[in-house]
Backbone as CSV, one residue per row, in Angstrom:
resi,resn,N_x,N_y,N_z,CA_x,CA_y,CA_z,C_x,C_y,C_z
1,UNK,0.990,21.029,60.431,1.255,21.666,59.132,1.899,21.289,57.991
2,UNK,2.938,20.331,58.436,3.977,19.966,57.361,3.243,18.404,56.986
3,UNK,2.307,18.067,57.771,1.602,16.776,57.206,0.469,17.124,56.175
4,UNK,-0.009,18.226,56.293,-0.993,18.844,55.320,-0.021,18.947,53.901
5,UNK,1.021,19.521,54.010,1.766,19.879,52.957,2.166,18.497,52.112
6,UNK,2.448,17.617,52.958,3.109,16.587,52.514,2.137,15.642,51.680
7,UNK,0.900,15.873,52.415,-0.570,15.011,51.983,-0.569,15.770,50.578
8,UNK,-0.681,16.935,50.497,-1.207,17.882,49.429,-0.015,17.360,48.154
9,UNK,1.429,17.394,48.564,2.432,16.899,47.410,1.989,15.721,46.993
10,UNK,1.837,14.568,47.847,1.393,13.370,47.399,0.295,13.242,46.717
11,UNK,-0.730,14.131,47.003,-1.920,13.814,46.122,-1.846,14.433,44.702
12,UNK,-0.706,15.342,44.764,-0.303,16.121,43.344,0.240,15.065,42.580
13,UNK,1.402,14.338,43.344,2.175,13.340,42.472,1.383,12.249,42.223
14,UNK,0.301,11.796,42.730,-0.392,10.465,42.467,-1.409,11.050,41.322
15,UNK,-2.016,12.319,41.458,-2.866,12.988,40.297,-2.257,12.801,39.054
16,UNK,-0.829,13.483,39.059,-0.176,13.781,37.609,0.068,12.166,37.217
17,UNK,0.639,11.314,38.019,0.670,9.864,37.410,-0.478,9.368,37.292
18,UNK,-1.435,9.675,38.132,-2.985,8.964,37.373,-3.445,9.299,36.051
19,UNK,-2.642,10.576,35.764,-3.354,11.092,34.495,-2.192,10.817,33.272
20,UNK,-0.754,10.481,33.855,0.236,10.510,32.781,0.204,9.011,32.524
21,UNK,0.147,7.940,33.131,0.328,6.683,32.950,-0.955,6.037,31.858
22,UNK,-2.154,6.431,32.077,-3.144,6.095,30.927,-3.082,6.838,29.787
23,UNK,-2.298,8.349,29.870,-1.863,8.990,28.505,-0.984,8.030,27.841
24,UNK,0.216,7.560,28.456,1.076,7.260,27.988,0.753,5.517,27.091
25,UNK,-0.217,4.910,28.082,-0.530,3.520,27.508,-1.511,4.061,26.295
26,UNK,-2.250,4.818,26.338,-3.002,5.138,25.075,-2.326,5.682,23.855
27,UNK,-1.033,6.383,24.147,-0.301,6.775,23.074,0.267,5.385,22.324
28,UNK,0.679,4.542,23.347,1.381,3.505,22.546,0.394,2.526,22.002
29,UNK,-0.784,2.710,22.489,-1.949,1.826,21.879,-2.377,2.306,20.370
30,UNK,-2.359,3.539,20.386,-2.506,4.428,18.960,-1.479,4.046,18.173
31,UNK,-0.139,4.244,18.460,0.958,3.972,17.750,1.049,2.648,17.141
32,UNK,0.959,1.631,17.745,0.780,0.053,17.529,-0.317,0.138,16.485
33,UNK,-1.617,0.645,16.632,-2.495,0.408,15.868,-2.474,0.897,14.476
34,UNK,-1.833,2.450,14.353,-1.343,2.868,13.198,-0.268,2.094,12.474
35,UNK,0.664,1.634,13.037,1.817,0.732,12.558,1.359,-0.594,12.005
36,UNK,0.531,-1.173,12.546,-0.405,-2.183,11.911,-1.071,-1.905,10.941
37,UNK,-1.762,-0.834,10.639,-2.591,-0.471,9.341,-1.889,0.046,8.346
38,UNK,-0.610,0.526,8.894,0.401,0.988,7.440,1.021,-0.671,6.883
39,UNK,1.351,-1.483,7.919,2.014,-2.806,7.296,0.512,-3.379,6.669
40,UNK,-0.560,-3.413,6.839,-1.448,-4.249,6.149,-1.824,-3.463,4.694
41,UNK,-1.688,-2.009,4.744,-1.784,-1.386,3.287,-0.894,-1.948,2.515
42,UNK,0.631,-1.851,2.950,1.658,-2.215,2.144,1.599,-3.571,1.547
43,UNK,1.136,-4.200,2.568,1.156,-5.922,2.208,-0.129,-5.872,1.053
44,UNK,-1.258,-4.958,1.332,-2.268,-5.076,0.203,-1.717,-4.503,-1.189
45,UNK,-0.873,-3.581,-1.289,-0.272,-2.982,-2.458,0.667,-3.769,-3.198
46,UNK,1.294,-4.783,-2.279,2.323,-5.734,-2.785,1.686,-6.694,-3.705
47,UNK,0.658,-6.924,-2.999,-0.514,-8.387,-3.642,-1.088,-7.806,-4.968
48,UNK,-1.504,-6.366,-4.670,-2.057,-6.041,-6.059,-1.138,-5.829,-7.185
49,UNK,0.075,-5.705,-6.794,1.075,-5.597,-7.911,1.343,-6.843,-8.372
50,UNK,1.418,-7.965,-7.589,1.605,-9.340,-8.081,0.613,-9.579,-8.892
51,UNK,-0.727,-9.299,-8.526,-2.141,-9.555,-9.428,-2.112,-8.794,-10.682
52,UNK,-1.646,-7.415,-10.602,-1.235,-6.956,-12.116,-0.454,-7.537,-12.789
53,UNK,0.747,-8.029,-12.380,1.788,-8.568,-13.150,1.208,-9.778,-13.830
54,UNK,0.487,-10.791,-13.039,-0.321,-11.922,-13.346,-1.117,-11.834,-14.508
55,UNK,-2.084,-10.767,-14.400,-3.092,-10.072,-15.302,-2.499,-9.996,-16.547
56,UNK,-1.472,-9.244,-16.512,-1.018,-8.573,-17.897,-0.439,-9.734,-18.659
57,UNK,0.288,-10.657,-17.907,0.884,-11.435,-18.810,-0.268,-12.632,-19.334
58,UNK,-1.358,-12.786,-18.363,-2.290,-13.751,-18.852,-2.889,-12.994,-20.420
59,UNK,-3.228,-11.801,-20.009,-3.642,-11.199,-21.053,-3.116,-11.160,-22.282
60,UNK,-1.641,-11.061,-21.985,-0.935,-11.007,-23.316,-1.008,-12.096,-24.336
61,UNK,-0.874,-13.183,-23.353,-0.698,-14.674,-23.818,-1.870,-15.255,-24.396
62,UNK,-3.189,-14.717,-23.904,-4.176,-14.692,-24.484,-4.640,-14.503,-25.518
63,UNK,-4.226,-13.125,-25.752,-4.198,-12.165,-27.020,-3.271,-13.089,-27.940
64,UNK,-2.289,-13.060,-27.840,-1.472,-14.198,-28.718,-2.226,-15.449,-29.073
65,UNK,-2.536,-16.144,-28.372,-3.045,-17.397,-28.668,-4.540,-17.213,-29.357
66,UNK,-5.299,-16.116,-29.190,-6.550,-15.996,-29.772,-6.131,-15.383,-31.252
67,UNK,-5.639,-14.197,-31.338,-5.485,-13.345,-32.483,-4.026,-13.726,-33.038
68,UNK,-2.935,-14.398,-32.521,-1.813,-14.402,-33.350,-0.834,-13.564,-33.425
69,UNK,-1.162,-12.394,-32.622,-0.498,-11.311,-32.620,-0.555,-10.887,-31.110
70,UNK,0.703,-10.375,-30.679,0.745,-9.666,-29.455,0.161,-8.347,-29.188
71,UNK,-0.410,-8.196,-28.026,-1.462,-6.969,-28.167,-0.553,-5.653,-28.553
72,UNK,-1.322,-4.734,-29.675,0.037,-3.490,-29.866,0.234,-2.294,-28.734
73,UNK,-0.750,-2.507,-27.818,-0.895,-1.401,-26.623,-1.354,-1.851,-25.298
74,UNK,-1.220,-1.245,-24.664,-1.702,-1.322,-23.234,-3.422,-1.251,-23.230
75,UNK,-3.896,0.016,-23.731,-4.879,0.179,-24.064,-5.902,-0.941,-24.630
76,UNK,-5.253,-1.551,-25.576,-5.644,-2.673,-26.448,-6.248,-3.708,-25.694
77,UNK,-5.315,-4.095,-24.702,-5.648,-4.999,-23.488,-6.872,-4.418,-22.635
78,UNK,-6.994,-3.204,-22.244,-7.940,-2.682,-21.415,-9.218,-2.711,-22.132
79,UNK,-9.192,-2.417,-23.345,-10.389,-2.183,-24.305,-10.964,-3.926,-24.616
80,UNK,-10.124,-5.000,-25.173,-10.390,-5.963,-25.518,-10.470,-7.154,-24.601
81,UNK,-9.464,-7.051,-23.543,-9.360,-7.986,-22.638,-9.668,-7.963,-21.496
82,UNK,-10.378,-6.769,-20.964,-10.903,-6.131,-19.743,-9.822,-6.012,-18.623
83,UNK,-8.646,-5.526,-18.986,-7.650,-5.385,-17.714,-8.061,-4.166,-17.132
84,UNK,-8.025,-4.401,-15.852,-8.270,-2.893,-15.053,-7.210,-3.175,-13.833
85,UNK,-6.677,-1.708,-13.502,-5.892,-1.560,-12.467,-5.931,-0.198,-12.343
86,UNK,-5.602,-0.068,-10.775,-5.373,1.348,-10.289,-4.396,2.173,-10.851
87,UNK,-4.703,3.398,-11.780,-3.519,3.992,-12.404,-3.050,5.194,-11.271
88,UNK,-3.846,5.186,-10.142,-2.988,6.229,-8.963,-1.891,5.407,-8.493
89,UNK,-2.038,4.139,-8.345,-1.041,3.634,-7.392,0.030,2.771,-8.428
90,UNK,-0.044,2.528,-9.597,0.560,1.721,-10.668,0.938,2.607,-11.973
91,UNK,1.911,2.696,-12.524,2.455,3.209,-13.659,3.123,2.001,-14.476
92,UNK,1.887,1.584,-15.667,2.599,0.591,-16.549,3.018,0.794,-18.006
93,UNK,4.465,0.426,-18.144,5.111,0.888,-19.310,5.105,-0.460,-20.075
94,UNK,4.626,-0.296,-21.102,3.940,-1.450,-22.044,4.673,-0.852,-23.441
95,UNK,5.763,-1.745,-23.778,6.551,-1.537,-24.980,6.351,-2.643,-25.926
96,UNK,5.543,-2.563,-27.141,5.560,-3.671,-28.136,6.823,-3.545,-28.821
97,UNK,7.394,-4.692,-29.220,8.667,-5.147,-30.020,8.045,-5.253,-31.472
98,UNK,7.539,-6.423,-31.467,6.962,-6.771,-33.058,5.780,-7.462,-32.640
99,UNK,5.026,-7.662,-33.627,3.725,-8.694,-33.287,3.828,-9.854,-32.923
100,UNK,5.304,-10.534,-33.340,5.309,-11.809,-32.936,6.335,-12.164,-31.696
101,UNK,6.784,-10.900,-31.167,7.726,-10.941,-29.991,6.655,-10.179,-28.709
102,UNK,7.373,-10.906,-27.647,6.604,-10.514,-26.617,7.164,-9.181,-25.808
103,UNK,6.072,-8.634,-25.967,6.321,-7.327,-25.522,7.222,-6.879,-24.090
104,UNK,7.822,-5.710,-23.993,8.462,-5.445,-22.654,7.370,-4.589,-21.763
105,UNK,7.379,-5.299,-20.420,6.234,-4.766,-19.609,6.961,-4.409,-18.420
106,UNK,7.032,-3.075,-17.907,7.309,-2.943,-16.467,6.186,-2.100,-15.681
107,UNK,6.104,-2.582,-14.532,4.900,-2.146,-13.544,5.864,-1.550,-12.572
108,UNK,5.479,0.172,-12.388,6.328,1.002,-11.521,5.161,1.476,-10.685
109,UNK,5.368,1.598,-9.062,4.561,2.115,-8.237,4.974,3.647,-8.039
110,UNK,3.790,4.292,-8.352,3.679,5.855,-8.003,4.066,6.211,-6.736
111,UNK,4.071,7.550,-6.642,4.490,8.183,-5.131,3.259,8.021,-4.313
112,UNK,1.966,7.894,-5.105,0.886,8.042,-4.134,0.669,6.741,-3.500
113,UNK,1.320,5.633,-3.957,1.424,4.398,-3.489,2.391,4.362,-1.906
114,UNK,3.402,5.243,-1.895,4.387,5.549,-0.651,3.811,6.221,0.232
115,UNK,2.555,7.074,0.131,2.145,7.890,1.269,2.044,7.039,2.616
116,UNK,2.895,7.722,3.527,2.775,6.957,4.909,3.320,5.508,4.837
117,UNK,3.965,5.303,3.965,4.321,3.901,3.962,6.048,3.941,3.435
118,UNK,6.982,3.012,3.734,8.479,3.302,3.217,8.387,2.285,1.864
119,UNK,8.973,2.806,0.850,8.678,2.026,-0.130,9.768,0.618,-0.217
């Protein structure tokens, strides 16, 4: 009788371990996957920000070299120099100083770019 009880306990323990180990492995794999996706997403946003800095600076200089004045607004760059960026992710503060002085440009990430990621 004791043998049957011991075998039942052993079967119960091996059944629980047989369920728990694959579940733990699955949770770890899923966690590693989502961590990797978050890091790739953050890296992509960083590269987009660098590209936006480069594009704005290039368009400002191009406008000055063609027209002889710096662009009066960011909208002017969008209309005449085909500047395109994701306004949900980046806020661009464009402050012209004078027509012959390089404008002050600040690029900030919005809160939407930090969803699920650390800033």
